[in-house]
PDB file of N, H, CA, C and O in Angstrom:
ATOM      1  N   MET A   1     -16.767   1.801  22.937  1.00  0.00           N
ATOM      2  CA  MET A   1     -17.823   1.122  23.670  1.00  0.00           C
ATOM      3  C   MET A   1     -19.166   1.347  22.972  1.00  0.00           C
ATOM      4  O   MET A   1     -19.359   2.313  22.233  1.00  0.00           O
ATOM      5  N   VAL A   2     -20.065   0.432  23.233  1.00  0.00           N
ATOM      6  H   VAL A   2     -19.907  -0.353  23.832  1.00  0.00           H
ATOM      7  CA  VAL A   2     -21.400   0.497  22.646  1.00  0.00           C
ATOM      8  C   VAL A   2     -22.351   1.142  23.643  1.00  0.00           C
ATOM      9  O   VAL A   2     -22.317   0.832  24.834  1.00  0.00           O
ATOM     10  N   GLN A   3     -23.198   2.040  23.154  1.00  0.00           N
ATOM     11  H   GLN A   3     -23.226   2.292  22.186  1.00  0.00           H
ATOM     12  CA  GLN A   3     -24.177   2.685  24.006  1.00  0.00           C
ATOM     13  C   GLN A   3     -25.565   2.149  23.697  1.00  0.00           C
ATOM     14  O   GLN A   3     -25.849   1.745  22.570  1.00  0.00           O
ATOM     15  N   ALA A   4     -26.420   2.149  24.699  1.00  0.00           N
ATOM     16  H   ALA A   4     -26.189   2.477  25.615  1.00  0.00           H
ATOM     17  CA  ALA A   4     -27.817   1.753  24.547  1.00  0.00           C
ATOM     18  C   ALA A   4     -28.666   2.625  25.465  1.00  0.00           C
ATOM     19  O   ALA A   4     -28.154   3.214  26.417  1.00  0.00           O
ATOM     20  N   TYR A   5     -29.957   2.705  25.178  1.00  0.00           N
ATOM     21  H   TYR A   5     -30.372   2.227  24.404  1.00  0.00           H
ATOM     22  CA  TYR A   5     -30.871   3.515  25.975  1.00  0.00           C
ATOM     23  C   TYR A   5     -31.331   2.731  27.194  1.00  0.00           C
ATOM     24  O   TYR A   5     -31.859   1.627  27.062  1.00  0.00           O
ATOM     25  N   CYS A   6     -31.133   3.296  28.378  1.00  0.00           N
ATOM     26  H   CYS A   6     -30.704   4.193  28.485  1.00  0.00           H
ATOM     27  CA  CYS A   6     -31.582   2.678  29.618  1.00  0.00           C
ATOM     28  C   CYS A   6     -32.978   3.214  29.941  1.00  0.00           C
ATOM     29  O   CYS A   6     -33.158   4.421  30.105  1.00  0.00           O
ATOM     30  N   VAL A   7     -33.948   2.336  30.031  1.00  0.00           N
ATOM     31  H   VAL A   7     -33.802   1.356  29.898  1.00  0.00           H
ATOM     32  CA  VAL A   7     -35.329   2.738  30.273  1.00  0.00           C
ATOM     33  C   VAL A   7     -35.494   3.256  31.699  1.00  0.00           C
ATOM     34  O   VAL A   7     -36.274   4.178  31.936  1.00  0.00           O
ATOM     35  N   LYS A   8     -34.778   2.679  32.634  1.00  0.00           N
ATOM     36  H   LYS A   8     -34.144   1.930  32.441  1.00  0.00           H
ATOM     37  CA  LYS A   8     -34.904   3.098  34.028  1.00  0.00           C
ATOM     38  C   LYS A   8     -34.269   4.469  34.271  1.00  0.00           C
ATOM     39  O   LYS A   8     -34.849   5.304  34.965  1.00  0.00           O
ATOM     40  N   CYS A   9     -33.085   4.706  33.705  1.00  0.00           N
ATOM     41  H   CYS A   9     -32.614   4.028  33.141  1.00  0.00           H
ATOM     42  CA  CYS A   9     -32.393   5.992  33.869  1.00  0.00           C
ATOM     43  C   CYS A   9     -32.910   7.052  32.892  1.00  0.00           C
ATOM     44  O   CYS A   9     -32.716   8.248  33.108  1.00  0.00           O
ATOM     45  N   ARG A  10     -33.559   6.614  31.834  1.00  0.00           N
ATOM     46  H   ARG A  10     -33.717   5.642  31.659  1.00  0.00           H
ATOM     47  CA  ARG A  10     -34.033   7.493  30.747  1.00  0.00           C
ATOM     48  C   ARG A  10     -32.891   8.283  30.123  1.00  0.00           C
ATOM     49  O   ARG A  10     -32.998   9.486  29.890  1.00  0.00           O
ATOM     50  N   ALA A  11     -31.787   7.573  29.858  1.00  0.00           N
ATOM     51  H   ALA A  11     -31.700   6.595  30.048  1.00  0.00           H
ATOM     52  CA  ALA A  11     -30.625   8.195  29.230  1.00  0.00           C
ATOM     53  C   ALA A  11     -29.818   7.131  28.502  1.00  0.00           C
ATOM     54  O   ALA A  11     -29.950   5.939  28.778  1.00  0.00           O
ATOM     55  N   LYS A  12     -28.972   7.580  27.557  1.00  0.00           N
ATOM     56  H   LYS A  12     -28.865   8.548  27.332  1.00  0.00           H
ATOM     57  CA  LYS A  12     -28.072   6.644  26.877  1.00  0.00           C
ATOM     58  C   LYS A  12     -26.887   6.367  27.790  1.00  0.00           C
ATOM     59  O   LYS A  12     -26.286   7.287  28.344  1.00  0.00           O
ATOM     60  N   ARG A  13     -26.565   5.111  27.937  1.00  0.00           N
ATOM     61  H   ARG A  13     -27.053   4.363  27.487  1.00  0.00           H
ATOM     62  CA  ARG A  13     -25.446   4.701  28.794  1.00  0.00           C
ATOM     63  C   ARG A  13     -24.551   3.738  28.030  1.00  0.00           C
ATOM     64  O   ARG A  13     -25.006   3.054  27.113  1.00  0.00           O
ATOM     65  N   GLU A  14     -23.274   3.687  28.410  1.00  0.00           N
ATOM     66  H   GLU A  14     -22.905   4.243  29.155  1.00  0.00           H
ATOM     67  CA  GLU A  14     -22.378   2.691  27.837  1.00  0.00           C
ATOM     68  C   GLU A  14     -22.674   1.353  28.485  1.00  0.00           C
ATOM     69  O   GLU A  14     -22.921   1.278  29.689  1.00  0.00           O
ATOM     70  N   ILE A  15     -22.648   0.295  27.684  1.00  0.00           N
ATOM     71  H   ILE A  15     -22.447   0.356  26.707  1.00  0.00           H
ATOM     72  CA  ILE A  15     -22.988  -1.031  28.182  1.00  0.00           C
ATOM     73  C   ILE A  15     -21.810  -1.601  28.966  1.00  0.00           C
ATOM     74  O   ILE A  15     -20.685  -1.650  28.467  1.00  0.00           O
ATOM     75  N   LYS A  16     -22.077  -2.029  30.194  1.00  0.00           N
ATOM     76  H   LYS A  16     -22.990  -1.989  30.600  1.00  0.00           H
ATOM     77  CA  LYS A  16     -21.059  -2.651  31.042  1.00  0.00           C
ATOM     78  C   LYS A  16     -21.085  -4.158  30.772  1.00  0.00           C
ATOM     79  O   LYS A  16     -22.163  -4.743  30.674  1.00  0.00           O
ATOM     80  N   ASP A  17     -19.939  -4.781  30.651  1.00  0.00           N
ATOM     81  H   ASP A  17     -19.062  -4.306  30.730  1.00  0.00           H
ATOM     82  CA  ASP A  17     -19.794  -6.212  30.350  1.00  0.00           C
ATOM     83  C   ASP A  17     -20.566  -6.601  29.084  1.00  0.00           C
ATOM     84  O   ASP A  17     -21.434  -7.472  29.135  1.00  0.00           O
ATOM     85  N   PRO A  18     -20.255  -5.959  27.943  1.00  0.00           N
ATOM     86  CA  PRO A  18     -20.994  -6.256  26.711  1.00  0.00           C
ATOM     87  C   PRO A  18     -20.680  -7.654  26.172  1.00  0.00           C
ATOM     88  O   PRO A  18     -19.540  -8.115  26.226  1.00  0.00           O
ATOM     89  N   LYS A  19     -21.704  -8.307  25.657  1.00  0.00           N
ATOM     90  H   LYS A  19     -22.630  -7.932  25.613  1.00  0.00           H
ATOM     91  CA  LYS A  19     -21.573  -9.619  25.038  1.00  0.00           C
ATOM     92  C   LYS A  19     -22.344  -9.624  23.729  1.00  0.00           C
ATOM     93  O   LYS A  19     -23.487  -9.169  23.678  1.00  0.00           O
ATOM     94  N   VAL A  20     -21.726 -10.137  22.669  1.00  0.00           N
ATOM     95  H   VAL A  20     -20.798 -10.507  22.710  1.00  0.00           H
ATOM     96  CA  VAL A  20     -22.399 -10.236  21.376  1.00  0.00           C
ATOM     97  C   VAL A  20     -23.240 -11.496  21.365  1.00  0.00           C
ATOM     98  O   VAL A  20     -22.751 -12.581  21.681  1.00  0.00           O
ATOM     99  N   VAL A  21     -24.511 -11.351  21.000  1.00  0.00           N
ATOM    100  H   VAL A  21     -24.908 -10.470  20.744  1.00  0.00           H
ATOM    101  CA  VAL A  21     -25.421 -12.489  20.927  1.00  0.00           C
ATOM    102  C   VAL A  21     -26.057 -12.504  19.533  1.00  0.00           C
ATOM    103  O   VAL A  21     -26.088 -11.485  18.844  1.00  0.00           O
ATOM    104  N   THR A  22     -26.559 -13.665  19.134  1.00  0.00           N
ATOM    105  H   THR A  22     -26.534 -14.493  19.694  1.00  0.00           H
ATOM    106  CA  THR A  22     -27.269 -13.810  17.874  1.00  0.00           C
ATOM    107  C   THR A  22     -28.728 -14.082  18.189  1.00  0.00           C
ATOM    108  O   THR A  22     -29.052 -14.993  18.951  1.00  0.00           O
ATOM    109  N   MET A  23     -29.607 -13.283  17.593  1.00  0.00           N
ATOM    110  H   MET A  23     -29.343 -12.543  16.974  1.00  0.00           H
ATOM    111  CA  MET A  23     -31.040 -13.462  17.818  1.00  0.00           C
ATOM    112  C   MET A  23     -31.553 -14.622  16.970  1.00  0.00           C
ATOM    113  O   MET A  23     -30.821 -15.161  16.140  1.00  0.00           O
ATOM    114  N   LYS A  24     -32.809 -15.002  17.180  1.00  0.00           N
ATOM    115  H   LYS A  24     -33.403 -14.564  17.854  1.00  0.00           H
ATOM    116  CA  LYS A  24     -33.401 -16.120  16.442  1.00  0.00           C
ATOM    117  C   LYS A  24     -33.417 -15.899  14.938  1.00  0.00           C
ATOM    118  O   LYS A  24     -33.304 -16.851  14.165  1.00  0.00           O
ATOM    119  N   ASN A  25     -33.558 -14.650  14.522  1.00  0.00           N
ATOM    120  H   ASN A  25     -33.650 -13.877  15.150  1.00  0.00           H
ATOM    121  CA  ASN A  25     -33.614 -14.362  13.086  1.00  0.00           C
ATOM    122  C   ASN A  25     -32.224 -14.243  12.461  1.00  0.00           C
ATOM    123  O   ASN A  25     -32.115 -13.973  11.265  1.00  0.00           O
ATOM    124  N   GLY A  26     -31.167 -14.437  13.239  1.00  0.00           N
ATOM    125  H   GLY A  26     -31.255 -14.656  14.211  1.00  0.00           H
ATOM    126  CA  GLY A  26     -29.804 -14.446  12.714  1.00  0.00           C
ATOM    127  C   GLY A  26     -29.063 -13.124  12.839  1.00  0.00           C
ATOM    128  O   GLY A  26     -27.868 -13.065  12.547  1.00  0.00           O
ATOM    129  N   LYS A  27     -29.734 -12.071  13.262  1.00  0.00           N
ATOM    130  H   LYS A  27     -30.704 -12.120  13.500  1.00  0.00           H
ATOM    131  CA  LYS A  27     -29.078 -10.772  13.406  1.00  0.00           C
ATOM    132  C   LYS A  27     -28.284 -10.711  14.702  1.00  0.00           C
ATOM    133  O   LYS A  27     -28.612 -11.378  15.683  1.00  0.00           O
ATOM    134  N   LYS A  28     -27.233  -9.897  14.688  1.00  0.00           N
ATOM    135  H   LYS A  28     -26.966  -9.355  13.892  1.00  0.00           H
ATOM    136  CA  LYS A  28     -26.383  -9.730  15.861  1.00  0.00           C
ATOM    137  C   LYS A  28     -26.923  -8.633  16.771  1.00  0.00           C
ATOM    138  O   LYS A  28     -27.580  -7.701  16.308  1.00  0.00           O
ATOM    139  N   ALA A  29     -26.645  -8.750  18.059  1.00  0.00           N
ATOM    140  H   ALA A  29     -26.111  -9.507  18.435  1.00  0.00           H
ATOM    141  CA  ALA A  29     -27.030  -7.743  19.042  1.00  0.00           C
ATOM    142  C   ALA A  29     -26.006  -7.767  20.175  1.00  0.00           C
ATOM    143  O   ALA A  29     -25.250  -8.725  20.331  1.00  0.00           O
ATOM    144  N   VAL A  30     -26.000  -6.700  20.952  1.00  0.00           N
ATOM    145  H   VAL A  30     -26.615  -5.921  20.825  1.00  0.00           H
ATOM    146  CA  VAL A  30     -25.117  -6.603  22.116  1.00  0.00           C
ATOM    147  C   VAL A  30     -25.980  -6.477  23.351  1.00  0.00           C
ATOM    148  O   VAL A  30     -26.921  -5.684  23.377  1.00  0.00           O
ATOM    149  N   THR A  31     -25.669  -7.249  24.371  1.00  0.00           N
ATOM    150  H   THR A  31     -24.904  -7.893  24.350  1.00  0.00           H
ATOM    151  CA  THR A  31     -26.401  -7.195  25.617  1.00  0.00           C
ATOM    152  C   THR A  31     -25.429  -7.001  26.781  1.00  0.00           C
ATOM    153  O   THR A  31     -24.263  -7.389  26.709  1.00  0.00           O
ATOM    154  N   GLY A  32     -25.930  -6.400  27.839  1.00  0.00           N
ATOM    155  H   GLY A  32     -26.878  -6.084  27.897  1.00  0.00           H
ATOM    156  CA  GLY A  32     -25.107  -6.135  29.015  1.00  0.00           C
ATOM    157  C   GLY A  32     -25.957  -5.485  30.090  1.00  0.00           C
ATOM    158  O   GLY A  32     -27.178  -5.642  30.106  1.00  0.00           O
ATOM    159  N   VAL A  33     -25.309  -4.752  30.990  1.00  0.00           N
ATOM    160  H   VAL A  33     -24.317  -4.624  30.977  1.00  0.00           H
ATOM    161  CA  VAL A  33     -26.034  -4.100  32.075  1.00  0.00           C
ATOM    162  C   VAL A  33     -25.668  -2.622  32.128  1.00  0.00           C
ATOM    163  O   VAL A  33     -24.602  -2.215  31.666  1.00  0.00           O
ATOM    164  N   CYS A  34     -26.571  -1.827  32.699  1.00  0.00           N
ATOM    165  H   CYS A  34     -27.437  -2.158  33.074  1.00  0.00           H
ATOM    166  CA  CYS A  34     -26.344  -0.400  32.891  1.00  0.00           C
ATOM    167  C   CYS A  34     -25.373  -0.219  34.061  1.00  0.00           C
ATOM    168  O   CYS A  34     -25.580  -0.809  35.122  1.00  0.00           O
ATOM    169  N   PRO A  35     -24.316   0.588  33.889  1.00  0.00           N
ATOM    170  CA  PRO A  35     -23.355   0.779  34.977  1.00  0.00           C
ATOM    171  C   PRO A  35     -23.920   1.587  36.147  1.00  0.00           C
ATOM    172  O   PRO A  35     -23.358   1.544  37.242  1.00  0.00           O
ATOM    173  N   VAL A  36     -25.005   2.315  35.946  1.00  0.00           N
ATOM    174  H   VAL A  36     -25.461   2.350  35.057  1.00  0.00           H
ATOM    175  CA  VAL A  36     -25.555   3.160  37.006  1.00  0.00           C
ATOM    176  C   VAL A  36     -26.589   2.408  37.842  1.00  0.00           C
ATOM    177  O   VAL A  36     -26.497   2.388  39.069  1.00  0.00           O
ATOM    178  N   CYS A  37     -27.590   1.778  37.173  1.00  0.00           N
ATOM    179  H   CYS A  37     -27.665   1.794  36.176  1.00  0.00           H
ATOM    180  CA  CYS A  37     -28.691   1.174  37.920  1.00  0.00           C
ATOM    181  C   CYS A  37     -28.718  -0.356  37.853  1.00  0.00           C
ATOM    182  O   CYS A  37     -29.436  -0.986  38.629  1.00  0.00           O
ATOM    183  N   GLY A  38     -27.959  -0.962  36.951  1.00  0.00           N
ATOM    184  H   GLY A  38     -27.375  -0.451  36.320  1.00  0.00           H
ATOM    185  CA  GLY A  38     -27.895  -2.421  36.877  1.00  0.00           C
ATOM    186  C   GLY A  38     -28.965  -3.063  36.012  1.00  0.00           C
ATOM    187  O   GLY A  38     -29.064  -4.290  35.979  1.00  0.00           O
ATOM    188  N   THR A  39     -29.775  -2.265  35.305  1.00  0.00           N
ATOM    189  H   THR A  39     -29.694  -1.269  35.332  1.00  0.00           H
ATOM    190  CA  THR A  39     -30.807  -2.804  34.425  1.00  0.00           C
ATOM    191  C   THR A  39     -30.169  -3.406  33.191  1.00  0.00           C
ATOM    192  O   THR A  39     -29.127  -2.929  32.742  1.00  0.00           O
ATOM    193  N   LYS A  40     -30.783  -4.463  32.623  1.00  0.00           N
ATOM    194  H   LYS A  40     -31.629  -4.850  32.987  1.00  0.00           H
ATOM    195  CA  LYS A  40     -30.276  -5.056  31.407  1.00  0.00           C
ATOM    196  C   LYS A  40     -30.457  -4.101  30.239  1.00  0.00           C
ATOM    197  O   LYS A  40     -31.509  -3.482  30.080  1.00  0.00           O
ATOM    198  N   LEU A  41     -29.396  -3.991  29.409  1.00  0.00           N
ATOM    199  H   LEU A  41     -28.542  -4.494  29.538  1.00  0.00           H
ATOM    200  CA  LEU A  41     -29.440  -3.172  28.205  1.00  0.00           C
ATOM    201  C   LEU A  41     -29.291  -4.078  27.008  1.00  0.00           C
ATOM    202  O   LEU A  41     -28.617  -5.106  27.077  1.00  0.00           O
ATOM    203  N   TYR A  42     -29.928  -3.693  25.893  1.00  0.00           N
ATOM    204  H   TYR A  42     -30.475  -2.858  25.837  1.00  0.00           H
ATOM    205  CA  TYR A  42     -29.924  -4.503  24.691  1.00  0.00           C
ATOM    206  C   TYR A  42     -29.831  -3.589  23.490  1.00  0.00           C
ATOM    207  O   TYR A  42     -30.653  -2.683  23.355  1.00  0.00           O
ATOM    208  N   ARG A  43     -28.860  -3.792  22.611  1.00  0.00           N
ATOM    209  H   ARG A  43     -28.193  -4.528  22.722  1.00  0.00           H
ATOM    210  CA  ARG A  43     -28.696  -2.959  21.418  1.00  0.00           C
ATOM    211  C   ARG A  43     -28.674  -3.870  20.205  1.00  0.00           C
ATOM    212  O   ARG A  43     -27.758  -4.675  20.038  1.00  0.00           O
ATOM    213  N   ILE A  44     -29.686  -3.740  19.361  1.00  0.00           N
ATOM    214  H   ILE A  44     -30.431  -3.086  19.497  1.00  0.00           H
ATOM    215  CA  ILE A  44     -29.810  -4.564  18.169  1.00  0.00           C
ATOM    216  C   ILE A  44     -28.979  -3.960  17.039  1.00  0.00           C
ATOM    217  O   ILE A  44     -28.994  -2.747  16.833  1.00  0.00           O
ATOM    218  N   GLY A  45     -28.257  -4.805  16.309  1.00  0.00           N
ATOM    219  H   GLY A  45     -28.245  -5.791  16.476  1.00  0.00           H
ATOM    220  CA  GLY A  45     -27.515  -4.369  15.142  1.00  0.00           C
ATOM    221  C   GLY A  45     -26.120  -3.864  15.442  1.00  0.00           C
ATOM    222  O   GLY A  45     -25.332  -3.687  14.513  1.00  0.00           O
ATOM    223  N   ALA A  46     -25.787  -3.629  16.673  1.00  0.00           N
ATOM    224  H   ALA A  46     -26.428  -3.773  17.428  1.00  0.00           H
ATOM    225  CA  ALA A  46     -24.448  -3.121  17.009  1.00  0.00           C
ATOM    226  C   ALA A  46     -23.539  -4.290  17.356  1.00  0.00           C
ATOM    227  O   ALA A  46     -23.965  -5.245  18.006  1.00  0.00           O
ATOM    228  N   THR A  47     -22.302  -4.214  16.926  1.00  0.00           N
ATOM    229  H   THR A  47     -21.956  -3.439  16.398  1.00  0.00           H
ATOM    230  CA  THR A  47     -21.325  -5.233  17.303  1.00  0.00           C
ATOM    231  C   THR A  47     -20.085  -4.546  17.852  1.00  0.00           C
ATOM    232  O   THR A  47     -19.873  -3.351  17.643  1.00  0.00           O
ATOM    233  N   LEU A  48     -19.281  -5.313  18.548  1.00  0.00           N
ATOM    234  H   LEU A  48     -19.453  -6.283  18.718  1.00  0.00           H
ATOM    235  CA  LEU A  48     -18.086  -4.746  19.182  1.00  0.00           C
ATOM    236  C   LEU A  48     -16.964  -4.566  18.211  1.00  0.00           C
ATOM    237  O   LEU A  48     -15.889  -4.099  18.588  1.00  0.00           O
TER     238      LEU A  48
END
Protein backbone atom coordinates (compact mmCIF):
# COMPACT_ATOMS: atom_id res chain seq x y z
CA MET A 1 0.00 0.00 0.00
CA VAL A 2 1.00 3.60 -0.56
CA GLN A 3 1.41 5.94 2.40
CA ALA A 4 0.94 9.70 2.46
CA TYR A 5 1.11 12.40 5.14
CA CYS A 6 -2.28 13.38 6.56
CA VAL A 7 -2.30 17.06 7.52
CA LYS A 8 -5.29 16.69 9.83
CA CYS A 9 -3.94 13.66 11.75
CA ARG A 10 -0.32 14.88 11.50
CA ALA A 11 0.87 11.35 10.74
CA LYS A 12 1.66 9.08 7.80
CA ARG A 13 -1.33 6.94 6.88
CA GLU A 14 -2.02 4.30 4.26
CA ILE A 15 -4.22 5.63 1.47
CA LYS A 16 -7.73 4.14 1.44
CA ASP A 17 -9.23 3.57 -2.04
CA PRO A 18 -6.07 4.65 -3.92
CA LYS A 19 -6.40 5.81 -7.52
CA VAL A 20 -3.57 6.63 -9.93
CA VAL A 21 -4.00 10.02 -11.58
CA THR A 22 -1.92 11.99 -14.08
CA MET A 23 -1.18 15.62 -13.28
CA LYS A 24 -1.15 18.40 -15.88
CA ASN A 25 2.62 18.17 -16.26
CA GLY A 26 2.38 14.44 -17.08
CA LYS A 27 3.68 13.03 -13.79
CA LYS A 28 1.83 10.26 -11.97
CA ALA A 29 0.33 10.61 -8.49
CA VAL A 30 -1.87 8.60 -6.14
CA THR A 31 -4.94 10.10 -4.50
CA GLY A 32 -7.37 8.73 -1.95
CA VAL A 33 -8.70 9.33 1.55
CA CYS A 34 -7.36 8.94 5.08
CA PRO A 35 -8.86 5.85 6.77
CA VAL A 36 -8.99 7.61 10.16
CA CYS A 37 -10.39 11.10 9.49
CA GLY A 38 -11.56 10.98 5.85
CA THR A 39 -9.33 13.83 4.61
CA LYS A 40 -8.10 13.66 1.01
CA LEU A 41 -4.53 12.37 0.67
CA TYR A 42 -2.25 12.99 -2.30
CA ARG A 43 1.14 11.39 -3.01
CA ILE A 44 3.14 12.69 -5.96
CA GLY A 45 5.45 10.30 -7.80
CA ALA A 46 4.16 7.11 -6.20
CA THR A 47 2.37 4.47 -8.22
CA LEU A 48 0.63 1.26 -7.26
